[in-house]
C-alpha positions in Angstrom: -40.9 -174.0 20.9 -43.6 -174.4 23.5 -43.4 -177.5 25.7 -46.6 -176.8 27.7 -47.9 -180.0 29.3 -44.4 -181.6 29.3 -42.6 -182.6 32.5 -39.0 -182.2 33.4 -37.1 -183.6 36.4 -33.7 -182.7 37.7 -31.1 -184.3 39.9 -28.0 -182.6 41.3 -24.8 -184.2 42.5 -21.9 -182.5 44.2 -21.3 -179.0 45.4 -23.6 -176.0 46.3 -22.5 -174.4 43.0 -24.1 -177.2 41.1 -27.4 -176.8 43.1 -27.5 -173.1 42.2 -26.9 -173.8 38.5 -29.5 -176.6 38.5 -32.1 -174.1 39.7 -31.2 -171.7 36.9 -31.4 -174.5 34.3 -34.8 -175.5 35.7 -35.9 -171.9 35.4 -35.1 -172.0 31.7 -37.3 -175.1 31.3 -40.1 -173.3 33.0 -39.9 -170.4 30.6 -40.6 -172.7 27.7 -43.6 -174.4 29.3 -42.2 -177.4 31.2 -43.7 -178.4 34.6 -41.0 -179.3 37.1 -41.6 -182.6 38.9 -39.7 -184.7 41.4 -36.9 -186.9 40.1 -38.7 -189.9 41.4 -41.7 -189.2 39.1 -42.2 -190.1 35.5 -41.0 -187.2 33.3 -40.5 -186.4 29.6 -37.0 -185.0 30.2 -34.5 -185.9 32.9 -31.5 -183.6 33.5 -28.7 -184.9 35.7 -26.1 -182.3 36.9 -23.0 -184.4 37.6 -20.0 -184.2 39.9 -16.5 -185.5 39.1 -14.4 -184.3 42.0 -13.7 -188.0 43.0 -14.1 -191.5 41.4 -17.1 -191.8 43.8 -18.6 -188.8 42.2 -18.3 -190.4 38.8 -19.8 -193.6 40.0 -22.7 -191.8 41.8 -23.4 -189.9 38.6 -23.6 -193.1 36.5 -26.0 -194.7 39.0 -28.4 -191.7 38.8 -28.2 -191.6 35.0 -29.2 -195.3 34.9 -32.1 -194.6 37.4 -33.5 -191.9 35.1 -33.3 -194.3 32.1 -35.1 -197.0 34.0 -37.9 -194.6 35.3 -39.0 -193.8 31.8 -37.1 -195.5 28.9 -38.9 -193.1 26.5 -37.8 -190.0 28.2 -35.0 -187.7 27.0 -32.0 -188.1 29.3 -29.6 -185.1 29.4 -26.3 -185.2 31.4 -24.5 -182.0 32.3 -21.9 -180.9 34.8 -18.2 -181.6 35.5 -18.4 -185.3 34.6 -19.8 -184.4 31.2 -17.1 -181.8 30.5 -14.2 -184.0 31.6 -15.4 -187.4 30.2 -18.1 -186.8 27.6 -17.4 -190.0 25.6 -17.6 -192.1 28.8 -20.9 -190.5 29.7 -22.1 -190.9 26.1 -21.6 -194.6 26.2 -24.1 -195.1 29.0 -27.2 -196.7 27.5 -30.2 -194.4 27.2 -28.3 -191.1 27.4 -29.5 -188.8 24.6 -27.4 -185.7 25.2 -24.1 -184.8 26.9 -23.6 -181.1 27.4 -20.4 -179.4 28.7 -19.8 -176.4 31.0 -20.9 -173.7 28.5 -23.7 -175.7 26.8 -25.7 -176.7 29.9 -27.2 -173.2 30.3 -28.9 -173.5 26.8 -30.6 -176.9 27.0 -34.0 -175.8 25.7 -32.3 -174.9 22.4 -31.2 -178.5 21.9 -34.5 -180.3 22.9 -36.3 -180.4 19.5 -39.4 -182.6 19.6 -38.1 -184.6 22.7 -37.7 -187.8 20.7 -35.0 -190.2 21.9 -31.8 -189.8 19.9 -30.6 -192.7 17.8 -27.0 -191.8 18.8 -25.9 -189.7 21.8 -25.3 -186.1 21.0 -22.2 -184.7 22.7 -21.7 -180.9 22.8 -18.8 -179.5 24.7 -16.4 -176.5 24.5 -12.6 -176.8 24.6 -11.1 -175.7 27.9 -9.3 -172.7 26.4 -12.7 -171.4 24.9 -14.7 -171.6 28.2 -14.8 -167.9 28.9 -18.4 -166.8 29.4 -20.0 -166.4 32.9 -23.5 -167.6 33.6 -25.2 -166.3 36.7 -27.2 -168.6 39.0 -28.9 -168.8 42.3 -31.0 -171.6 43.8 -34.6 -171.3 44.8 -37.8 -173.2 45.5 -36.8 -175.9 47.9 -34.8 -174.3 50.8 -34.9 -171.4 53.2 -31.4 -170.4 52.1 -30.5 -169.4 48.6 -27.1 -170.4 47.1 -25.9 -167.4 45.0 -23.2 -168.1 42.5 -20.7 -165.3 42.4 -17.8 -166.8 40.6 -16.9 -169.8 38.4 -13.7 -171.5 37.3 -10.2 -171.7 39.0 -6.7 -170.8 38.0 -4.9 -172.7 40.8 -4.4 -176.2 39.2 -3.7 -178.0 42.4 -2.0 -181.3 41.7 -4.9 -183.5 42.9 -7.8 -181.5 41.3 -9.7 -181.7 38.0 -12.0 -178.7 38.6 -10.0 -176.2 36.5 -10.2 -178.7 33.6 -14.0 -179.0 34.0 -14.9 -175.3 34.6 -12.2 -173.3 33.0 -10.5 -170.1 34.2 -11.7 -167.9 37.1 -14.4 -165.5 36.0 -17.3 -163.5 37.5 -20.0 -161.0 36.9 -19.8 -157.4 38.1 -20.6 -156.3 41.7 -23.5 -154.4 40.3 -25.0 -157.4 38.6 -24.3 -159.8 41.5 -26.1 -157.4 43.9 -29.1 -157.5 41.6 -29.1 -161.3 41.8 -29.0 -161.1 45.6 -32.0 -158.7 45.5 -33.9 -161.2 43.4 -33.3 -163.9 46.0 -34.6 -161.5 48.7 -37.7 -160.7 46.6 -38.4 -164.4 46.4 -38.6 -164.5 50.2 -35.1 -165.8 51.2 -33.7 -164.3 54.4 -30.3 -166.0 54.0 -28.0 -166.0 51.0 -25.0 -168.3 50.8 -22.2 -167.2 48.4 -20.9 -170.0 46.3 -18.4 -170.6 43.5 -15.3 -172.6 42.7 -12.9 -170.1 44.3 -15.0 -167.2 45.6 -12.1 -165.4 47.3 -10.7 -164.9 43.7 -13.8 -162.9 42.9 -13.2 -159.8 40.7 -10.4 -161.2 38.5 -12.4 -160.7 35.3 -14.0 -157.4 36.2 -11.1 -155.6 38.0 -13.0 -155.7 41.3 -12.5 -157.6 44.5 -14.2 -159.9 47.0 -14.1 -157.4 49.9 -15.9 -154.7 48.0 -18.5 -157.3 46.9 -19.2 -158.2 50.5 -19.6 -154.5 51.5 -22.1 -154.0 48.7 -24.1 -157.2 49.6 -24.2 -156.1 53.2 -26.4 -153.2 52.1 -29.0 -155.3 50.2 -32.3 -154.3 51.8 -34.2 -157.2 53.4 -31.2 -159.5 53.4 -30.9 -160.7 57.0 -28.1 -163.2 56.6 -25.1 -163.5 54.2 -23.1 -166.6 54.6 -19.7 -167.2 53.0 -18.9 -170.3 51.1 -15.4 -171.9 51.0 -12.5 -169.4 50.9 -8.9 -170.3 50.2 -6.7 -169.4 53.2 -4.3 -167.2 51.1 -7.3 -165.2 50.0 -9.0 -164.9 53.4 -7.4 -161.5 54.2 -7.5 -159.9 57.6 -9.8 -157.2 56.1 -12.4 -159.8 55.3 -12.2 -161.3 58.9 -12.5 -157.7 60.3 -15.5 -157.0 58.1 -17.2 -160.2 59.3 -16.4 -159.3 63.0 -18.2 -156.0 62.7 -21.1 -157.0 60.5 -24.7 -157.6 61.5 -25.4 -159.3 58.2 -22.4 -161.5 57.4 -22.6 -164.6 59.5 -19.7 -165.7 61.8 -19.1 -168.8 59.8 -15.9 -169.6 57.8 -15.2 -172.6 55.6 -11.5 -172.8 54.8 -9.9 -175.6 52.8 -6.7 -176.8 54.4 -6.3 -180.2 52.5 -3.2 -181.2 54.5 -1.6 -180.1 57.8 1.9 -180.8 56.5 4.0 -178.2 54.5 5.6 -181.1 52.6 2.2 -182.4 51.5 0.9 -178.9 50.7 3.9 -178.4 48.4 3.2 -181.7 46.6 -0.5 -180.6 46.3 0.8 -177.2 44.8 -1.3 -175.3 47.4 -0.6 -171.6 47.8 -0.1 -171.3 51.5 1.8 -172.9 54.4 0.5 -174.4 57.7 1.9 -171.3 59.4 -0.4 -169.0 57.3 -3.3 -171.3 57.9 -2.8 -171.2 61.7 -2.5 -167.4 61.5 -5.9 -167.2 59.8 -7.5 -169.4 62.5 -5.9 -167.4 65.3 -7.1 -164.1 63.7 -10.7 -165.4 63.5 -10.7 -166.6 67.1 -9.3 -163.2 68.2 -11.9 -161.1 66.4 -14.9 -163.5 66.1 -14.4 -166.0 69.0 -17.8 -167.6 68.6 -17.4 -168.2 64.8 -17.9 -171.7 63.3 -14.8 -172.8 61.4 -15.2 -175.7 59.0 -12.0 -177.1 57.4 -11.6 -179.4 54.4 -8.9 -182.1 54.5 -7.8 -184.9 52.2 -6.5 -188.2 53.5 -4.0 -190.4 51.8 -2.9 -188.3 48.8 0.1 -189.4 46.9 3.3 -188.7 48.8 1.6 -188.6 52.2 3.7 -191.0 54.3 2.5 -192.3 57.6 4.7 -189.7 59.4 3.4 -186.8 57.2 -0.2 -187.9 57.9 0.5 -187.9 61.7 2.1 -184.5 61.4 -1.1 -183.3 59.6 -3.4 -184.9 62.2 -1.4 -183.3 65.1 -1.5 -179.9 63.4 -5.2 -180.0 62.9 -5.9 -181.4 66.4 -4.1 -178.3 67.8 -6.3 -175.9 65.9 -9.4 -174.4 67.5 -11.7 -175.3 64.6 -15.3 -176.5 64.7 -15.6 -179.3 62.1 -13.6 -181.2 59.5 -14.9 -182.2 56.1 -12.7 -185.2 55.5 -12.2 -186.7 52.0 -10.4 -189.8 50.9 -7.9 -189.2 48.1 -9.1 -190.4 44.7 -6.8 -190.6 41.7 -8.1 -188.4 38.9 -6.8 -188.9 35.3 -4.9 -185.9 33.9 -3.8 -184.6 37.3 -0.1 -183.9 38.3 -0.6 -185.9 41.5 -0.4 -189.2 39.5 3.3 -188.4 38.9 4.1 -188.4 42.7 5.8 -191.7 43.4 4.6 -192.6 46.9 1.2 -194.2 46.7 -0.9 -194.8 49.8 -2.8 -198.1 50.1 -6.5 -197.7 49.7 -7.2 -199.2 53.1 -4.8 -196.8 54.8 -6.5 -193.9 53.0 -9.8 -195.1 54.5 -8.3 -195.5 58.0 -6.8 -192.0 57.9 -10.1 -190.6 56.7 -11.9 -192.2 59.6 -9.4 -190.8 62.0 -10.2 -187.3 60.7 -13.9 -188.0 61.0 -13.5 -189.1 64.6 -11.5 -185.9 65.3 -14.2 -183.9 63.6 -16.9 -185.3 65.8 -14.8 -184.5 68.9 -14.2 -180.9 67.7 -17.9 -180.3 66.7 -19.2 -181.6 70.1 -16.7 -179.4 71.9 -17.9 -176.4 69.9 -21.6 -177.2 70.5 -21.0 -177.7 74.3 -19.2 -174.4 74.5 -22.5 -172.7 73.4 -25.0 -174.6 75.5 -27.0 -172.3 77.7 -26.5 -169.3 75.4 -29.3 -167.6 73.5 -29.0 -167.6 69.7 -31.0 -166.5 66.7 -32.1 -169.4 64.5 -33.5 -169.4 60.9 -35.8 -172.4 60.7 -36.0 -174.3 57.4 -38.9 -175.9 55.6 -39.1 -179.7 56.3 -40.9 -181.8 53.8 -41.2 -184.9 56.0 -40.9 -185.8 59.6 -42.2 -184.5 62.9 -39.2 -182.3 63.6 -37.8 -179.2 62.0 -34.3 -177.9 61.8 -32.6 -174.6 61.7 -29.2 -173.0 62.0 -27.9 -170.4 64.4 -25.8 -167.5 63.0 -22.7 -169.5 63.8 -24.0 -172.6 62.1 -25.1 -174.7 65.0 -27.8 -177.1 63.8 -30.8 -177.1 66.1 -33.9 -179.3 66.1 -37.4 -178.7 67.5 -40.9 -180.3 67.0 -42.5 -179.1 63.8 -44.3 -175.8 64.0 -45.6 -174.4 60.7 -45.4 -170.8 61.8 -41.6 -171.1 62.3 -40.8 -171.9 58.7 -38.5 -169.3 57.2 -38.6 -167.3 60.4 -35.8 -165.9 62.6 -36.4 -166.8 66.2 -34.4 -166.4 69.4 -33.8 -169.7 71.2 -31.8 -171.1 74.1 -29.4 -173.9 73.3 -30.2 -176.7 75.8 -28.6 -180.1 75.1 -26.9 -182.2 72.3 -29.2 -184.8 70.9 -28.3 -188.3 69.9 -28.2 -187.3 66.2 -25.7 -184.6 66.9 -28.2 -181.7 66.6 -29.0 -179.4 69.5 -32.2 -179.3 71.4 -33.6 -175.8 72.1 -36.0 -173.8 74.2 -38.1 -171.3 72.3 -38.7 -168.0 73.9 
């Protein structure tokens, strides 16, 4: 069916993987004639790609859905993503929602559109978890200098606090050959930097009898790709060979994002994580030994069930002693269906927030120290397109965010700069050569 003259708007919540998938979904709309417009505009179809990693994610998703309904009550409103897969009936009861599509179905939306008339009752189309097996490629384009390339989906870990395996199914991926082809497409569209994304990217190769290290080696050789940046990698999967490859690479950026979640072995056991604090510390030391200037971002959860005040303090002290660059601190949120609900010790919500704030404060201290360490050095920055404002931003190879007055000729360009001072907003002022 041809939808020429019709307009579609998209909104993405949550992770970088969602952003890459939204771009692919939007591409499918373009192929059947739709014009993509901003979410704030009046459209014929609104697609909301939801997040459900926390209760806050659910709440934010509901708010955005209601905004779409309010913008144009006659528009078709379609909700996809993890919230749709996990709680389709809950989403379906939101007034104005026409269609709720699960993990498999979201990549085939045009097939369900029909004549774009509002549905009398919400259509819900999801696939049982055991039957979620197919892999759908995706990469983001159109609104950033960096492209997020999906290389893997699903997770087999079933950590006690997490719902993602229930939303996305088992770990699966495309072949190295096909993934390299997708990276080449991103380069052909003008992207100089590609960020690898997925649910558990270090698990790459499980469904094709390949491995993550070989994928990185193949992507290194993509002609025209100036920067390859790694997404989040589980510490047990971040092998020494990967760190060694990054250390010797001119393409793979010195930037690691490693989920810790808790700096206490007792809490890690309750979370059913697959590593110890000892292994985590070993990974950090190895990176600092081989890539001393690397940016190391770490995920941590505050106030999970079973985390007593002493265990939290142990965790805080452990993290404080690590030479990392930044913390991404999350407040624990109960998720229905997870094993963590069976853990008897519950942390008061206010204590969870207090602990989270302590991590945030620690993160700010760590980040400033990392930035200060690099002041006065020369770095290569890739400048990003800025839609509004007088200033433009960019990132160094080791992920230091810099800021300079807007210069059109710098957009999507690699430029050597000198890092001068830390600005009030936490970015770094630079001197252009």
